[in-house]
N, C-alpha and C positions, 0 to 999 in steps of 0.2 A: 539300555542294555534289552539287545531282545534275544530271543531263541532260536534256533535251529537244529533240530536230528538229521541227520546225515546214514540212512539204511544201508550197509554195503553186506552184500552178498557175492562172495568172491565164483562160485559159482554158475551166478547172474550174467552172460555175457552177451554180447550183441556182434563181434565182429574180430578179425585178428586187423589191429592196427600196422598201416604199410606205412612203411619209411617214407614212402613217398609222400607221407601227408605233410610232411614238413620239406614243402620244394620253395623254391623262390623265382624270382624273374626276374631277366635283366632285356630290357629294350634300348634298341639306338635313338634315345632319347634324351634330350637333356643333356644333363652332367653323372647320367648312371654310367656310362662306359667313357668315353672321353672326360677327364678333367675328375673321375669316379674311381672306377677299378683301376682306369689306364691315366698314369700321369708320368709320361717320363724325365720332366722336368723337377718333379717331387725329390726330397732328400731317400726317401724310401724305396724308390723305384730299382727295380729288378732288371737284369739287364735286356728284357724286351718291353719293358717299359712299364709291367702292372705294378702298383704300390703295394711295397708286403705289408706295409699295415694296415692294408682294404682287406690285402687275403687271408691276414692272422686274427680278423674279427669275424670274416664269413665262414673261416674255420669252427671257432666259436661260437658263433650262432648254430650251428647244428645243422643248417639246409642239407639234403641229399641228393635233390633235382633241380634244376634250373633251364627253367622254360627261354629260349631267346630264337629269334633276334627281336621279335614280336609277337603281339601289340601292333597298334596302328600300321608302324610302318613297314610289318613283312608286307603290307599289301600294296606296294608299290616297291617292295624290294628287288634286283638282279641278282642273285648270289653268286654271278660268275666275278662283278665288280669286286665282289671281297676274296677273292683267290690271285694268286700269283706273287709275281715282284711286288712289294709294297708302292714302291717307286713308281711303276707302271700304270697301278691303279685311280682309277676316275675317279673325281670329286661331283658329287649328283648333288643336285636337288631332292632332297625329302620333304615332299607336299602336305605328308599325313603331321608334321611338327615344324613345317616352315622354317625349314633349319637346312644347313650345307652339312651333308656324308661327306667324309673325305675317304672311308674306308682301310684306315690306314691301323683299326682292330677287324681282321674279318674272319672267316670261317675257321683256317686252322690256328690264330691266336687266339681265340677263344674256346677253341675245344680244348687247346694243350693248358689254358689257364682253368679252365674247369676242371681237367681229369690234377690237376697240382691242387686244387682245393679240394677236393672230394664230390665234386657234383657231377650228378649222371645229366647228360647234356638231353634235351627236349626241343626240338627241333622243328619249327613255324614255317612250312609252307605256303607260297604267294597264290591263293587264289581270288586274289582282286583284280590286279592286271594280267595274273597271268594263270598257267592252269597244267593240267596232265602231265603235259609232257615233259616241263618246266622242273616240276616233281621230282618225276621219275628220273629225270639227270640228275639233279640236283645227291637224289639217293644214291645212284647209282657212282656218283662220283665219292661221295661221304664213304658207302660198303661195299662196294665191290671190289675185293682183294688184288687183282691188277689182271693186263691183257687186254682193256679196252681202252679207246682214248680216253673215256672221262678218268677211269680208276690210271690210270697211268699217268696222266695230265695232273691229279694227283698227289701220286710220287712222286713228279718233278719237282712238286711246288712243296717237298719237304715232309709229306707225310709216307712212307714207305708201306707202312700199315692202315687198314681202313679205320675209321673211326667209331665202326658200329655201335650206330646211332641205334638205339630200341625204339626211342618212343617220337611221333611224331605229330602234330596239329596241322588238320588240313584247314586253314585262314585261319582268319580271328577276327570275329565280333563281324560278320557278314548280316546281322540283319539289322545294322546300325547306320540309318541315312549317313552318319562322319564316315563312313568307313569309304574307302579307294574301292570301288567294285564294288559295290552296296549290292546287296541282291536280295531276292524274292525267297520264300522259302523254301519253292519249287525250284528255282531257278539254281540255289547254293545246292539243296537237295543230289540235285543230278551232276553238278560239276565236279563234287565230293565223290560221289560214287564215284565216277569214273575215275578220276583220281586215286582212290584207295585200290581198285582194280590193278590199273598201270604199276600202283606201288608194291601193290604184293606181287606180278608178274617178276618183280625185278627182285625183291628181296620179302620171301612169305612170311621171313620171321621178326617182324617189323609188329609194334602196338599202334595205332589210330586214335586219333580224339578226334571226333566231329565236333563243330562249333555248335551250342545251343543257344539259347538268350545270353546277353549283355547283362542284362537285369530282368529281375522280378517285374518294373516297370512297363516295357517293354510293349507297345500294342500289341506286336504276336506273339508274345511270349504265351507258352503252350501249344498253340497252333503251330508253331515254329518248331518244335521238339517234337509232335508228332509227324508235321510230315516230312523232316530231316530221319526222324530214326526209320520212317516205311522207305526212304530212298535208301538207307545206306544200310539197312537191318543184312545182320551177318557179315558184313566186311570191318568193321570198326567194331574196339572195344571198349570207349570212355566218349562222353559227349560233357561236355563241359559248359559249367555255368560261371560268369561272373559277378561277385556283391561285393560293393563297396559301401561303408555307414560312416555318417556323418553328425556331426550334435545342429541341429539348427533350430534356431529364435531362443538360445540358450536352453533348451528342453532337455537338459539333463536325463531326469528317470526315463527318458525314451531311447537316450543315446547308450546306454548303460544297459538297458536292453537290447540291443543289437541282434545279440545270440537268439531271444528268440525269432527274430525277424530271419536270421538266418536259417536255423530248423525249420520253418514252415518253408520256406523257397525250399532246400534240400527236400523236404517230404513231398510237396509239391509234383517238386519235378519227379521224383522216385515214385508216385503214385502213378504218371503217366507214362513211364519209361514199363513200370509191373500192367499197364494197361496194354500196351502194343507190344511187349514182347507176346503174353497170352496171346493175343491177334494173330500174330505174326508166326506161332509156333517154335519162337525162339528158343532154342536150350539155356543157352548162357548168357544171363543177363547183364545188361550192360553198365559200366562202371561211370561213376560220375566224378569230372576232374573239375574242382572247383578251381581254377588255373588262372585265375586272379582273382584274390581279394584284399581288403586292407581297409582302415581309417583313413577316409581322402575327403579332402574338404572340396567338392565336386563345385559347392554351390558360390564357393569365394572363387574357384576358379573361373567360370563360366562368367561370373557379373566383374569379375577385375581381370584377369589374366589372358584370357582367351582371345579375345579383341584385337591387345594391340599383338598378341603372338602371331595371330592370323596375316595382321595386316602391314608390321614393320619392316624392318631391314630381314632380309636371311641372313641368321647368324651361324657360328660355328658352336655347338656344345652352350646353349642359354640355359639360364637357371630355370626349368620349369617346373610346376607342381613340388617344390621343396619344404612341405609340411613340417614344421617345429611340430613335437608331438608332446604334448602337457603328460598327468599323470591319467586323468578318466582316458585319454587314448588307447594309454596302454593297456589299462583294465580292461577295456571293450574288446583290445585286440585277444589277452587272454580267454573273456568271454566267448568269442568267435572261434579259437583253437577249441574250446568245448563243444562247441558244436558239431565241428568237422570228426573230435573222437564219438564223440554219439552216434554220428550216423555212421561208424566204420565199416557196417555191411556194405553198403553203396557208395560212399566217398573212396575212390581206391586212388583221388594220388591230389592234391592241392599246391596252389603257388601264390605267396605270398609277394603282391607288386609295390614298388619291387623294392632291389638288391641295395640298391647304394644311389643317396640324392634325393631320388627320384620318389617321393612320398615312401621313403624308405625306414629301414632301424636303424644302418651306418650313414654317416655323413662325414662328409672331407670338405677339406677347403686347400685352396694349393698352398700354403703358407705355415700349416697347422696339423696334428696327427689327429687321422681319423678319430672317431667318437662315434659311441652307443648313444642313440635316441633311447628316450623310454619304451618304445614298444619295442626294441631289441629283448629287453630280459625273459617275459613273459614265453616269445616265442622260443628262446634259446634254453630256458631251461625245461618247457615241454617237451621240447623234441631230444632234450638229452635221457629226459625220465620216462616218455611213455613209452614202453613196450609188453608185449603179448597182447591180450586180448581187451577190448574197450567194454569197460561194465556200463551195465542198466544200474541205474541209483537209483533210489528213491530217497526223496528229499521234502521233508517237513518245516515251511519259512514261514514267517510273516510275508502277505501281501505289499507289491510295492504298485502304485496306482501310474501308470503310462497312459501318453495320450494316445501313441502310436500302435499298441499292443497288450490294450488292458489292465488286468491286474496281473503281474509275473510275481514268482518267491523271488526274495528280497536276496535269497542264495541263490546262485549256478554253480553244479558241479559237473567235472566229468570226472574217469578215473579210466587206470587198464592194472589189468592182473595177469602176473609173471610167475609162475610158480607159488610161493609164499608170499609174494613181495606185492601190495597196491602202491599205486600211484593215485593222488589227490590232488586236481586242480579246482580251487576254492574264486568264487568272487563275490564278494559282497554289494550289490547292487545299490545299499541302503546309503546315500551319500553324506545322511544326517547322525546316522546312529552305527556304532560298535554292532556286530553281532556276537553271541557265545554259541560257539556250533558244538556240537557232540557226535562224535563218528564210530560209529557200531551198528552190530545187528547180527541178525541171521544163526545166532546163538552160538557165536565164535568171541575169542578173546583177540581185538589190537593192539599191537605195541608200537609204537615210533619205533622208526628203522634210520632212522637218519633227520641231516639238519633240513626242520620247515624253516620255511622262507616265504617274508610276503613283502610285495612292491606295494604303498601308498604315498600317501602326500608326506612329505621329510617334513621334521619338526620344525617350526620356524617357516613354513613356507603354503603356501595354498595351494585349490585344486590344477593351477594353471602353468604350476614348477614345470618348468624343460630344463633340459639337459643341453647346454653350449658346448664350443671350440673350448670355452676358458673354462664349464666349473659342469659336471655330473652329480648333481644333488641326488636325483631320483635314480635310486639303484634297490637292490632285495637287501633285505634286512631278516637277522633272525628273527621267525615267531613263537612266543612263548607257547609251549604245548606242555601237556601234561598227562598222568593217565592215573585213571578212575575204574577197578574193577573190571578192568579188559576192554574200556574204552575208551579212547582220547580225545578230549577237549584243547579248543583252542579260541581267543577270540582273534575273530575279524574287525579291523580296524575300520571305522566309514570308509565306502570307496576303496577298497583293497583290492588284490589278486593276492593269492596263498599259494602253494604246492608245499604237501604233506606227503612222507614218506612211510608208510606202515607195515608192517607184518604181519601174519595170523600166525596167532597162537595154534 
């Protein structure tokens, strides 16, 4: 048993936690849309063909925003294909994922579904094969009330009222040579700026996200951000970053410290933004949109699945990157959420990628009920509890040595305060031993305010335990907590994520 102390000061806050921090992502990729959220033959399907068991789990997940329709898919997407009578929509080849796209779930269907499950739509425009004109036409179709050819076309297609989409992404991962229409930073910055200007002429009330780096490992990382910010200064509100993590070569210690990697990534981008904002005289800081993040075993995909996918037969809704998540993956997802909370002053929104089947918290099969993957739980609980202001928290904990990040605290923690309510989210990165944690500080008393929960290796299982269609052993259980002289004590099992609710006395 080791020991750690968490010093809490409800007055030491970082910034307000935006509900948009708990966004998700739906791309026309694999079985995310077709055979995922939409499966007309499934017993749970509603009149529009959407699975109600999936919809129920989406609501339980607590996601607030959904980025759509991509992803790599959007860089070759022609939005006009996805509207109008469904029996007249063209079937197209999707070059991004070597798939056949039927367009049976299009803009109207998805916008309606998103509204029903409580998701704000965050629309991405194609800046790969298309440009400003088509983005502005899509915006007019979606948001202009009536009286123009495009707005009246929307009304004729069944949406009398505008969709009112406020959030728009200017392309996707344009720094990557895998992207359809890949561009240099200067090329992308120019087209993003011109697209932003034209879209604002059409609807001045929108918020725009310009594409930053697709990973911190990109050779253009840093220089890309500087050039794009200079080109789009004053035209956009947010800049994106994408971040995926995986366990490599059995290095569990480094994997469990992935939150440190995300911390450093966000802070480096924030530092670049601060320098450019000062140089350009920008009065309003740019927000960081972490609009793709998750655990994704990319190495396995690239080595085993990518080549057959790109050279095989063109398939409809092929099973792509349907990672099955174990206990450690859920613990890491919890720590990545902690990183987002710690940077609430700069991170204005975030989208876990993706929602269903494709590296997702929710899984489906045609002949089974939808189920929760292990990573479902830390997201759902954090989304339900994190309210108010993010806390700046001091941690005194033993160190764990990692090859990727050096020595890191064994306990990772983030929290929020809303009135006298404090919500804490804790990770024990040590997979070898439990740690006793004392929660207190600032000369104030703290008491337990609700059920404390922990997610760890189920009894009789190992860290590779997963949830399947037949059994879901990995789920939160009660965490024993005790109060001693105005402080709260809990023992976090080895390799665990926990949520503890406190009240300030």
